[in-house]
C-alpha positions as CSV (number, residue, x, y, z in Angstrom):
1,M,-70.5,187.0,46.8
2,K,-67.7,188.3,48.7
3,V,-64.9,190.8,47.8
4,K,-61.0,191.4,48.6
5,C,-59.1,195.3,48.0
6,F,-55.9,195.4,47.1
7,D,-53.8,198.3,47.2
8,E,-50.2,198.5,46.1
9,N,-47.6,201.0,45.8
10,T,-46.2,198.7,42.6
11,E,-47.4,196.8,39.4
12,I,-45.7,193.7,41.5
13,E,-46.2,193.9,44.7
14,L,-49.8,194.3,43.8
15,E,-49.4,190.9,41.8
16,M,-47.6,188.9,44.7
17,K,-50.4,190.0,47.2
18,L,-53.0,188.6,44.2
19,N,-51.2,186.2,43.4
20,A,-51.4,184.7,46.6
21,F,-54.9,185.5,47.2
22,L,-56.0,183.3,44.3
23,D,-53.6,180.7,44.7
24,N,-55.8,180.3,48.5
25,L,-59.0,180.8,47.3
26,E,-61.6,178.3,48.1
27,G,-64.4,179.7,46.4
28,E,-65.4,180.3,43.0
29,L,-62.9,183.8,41.4
30,I,-66.5,186.0,39.4
31,D,-64.0,189.1,38.5
32,I,-61.1,191.2,39.0
33,K,-61.0,195.4,38.4
34,F,-58.0,196.7,38.4
35,Q,-56.5,200.4,37.9
36,V,-54.3,202.5,38.1
37,A,-54.3,206.4,40.0
38,I,-51.1,208.6,39.6
39,G,-50.5,211.4,41.1
40,I,-48.0,214.3,41.5
41,Q,-46.3,215.9,44.4
42,G,-43.5,218.4,43.3
43,E,-41.4,216.4,40.8
44,D,-42.5,213.4,43.2
45,Q,-44.8,210.7,40.6
46,I,-47.3,208.8,43.4
47,Y,-48.5,205.6,41.7
48,C,-51.7,203.9,42.8
49,F,-52.2,200.0,41.9
50,S,-55.3,198.8,43.2
51,A,-57.4,195.7,42.4
52,L,-60.5,194.8,43.7
53,V,-61.3,190.8,43.5
54,M,-65.1,189.8,43.3
55,Y,-65.7,185.5,44.3
56,T,-67.9,182.9,46.6
């Protein structure tokens, strides 16, 4: 089994990176784990969208 981690600032960026990776995946997809983290700095909200892809 292998893993690939993705970390982006927006959902759209994460989707584009994941789709590009999956389009070229030569192995078998096992699972994808998705997570969103939100931080606040002053009046700003900082988002972190991440995914862990497990494949063979």
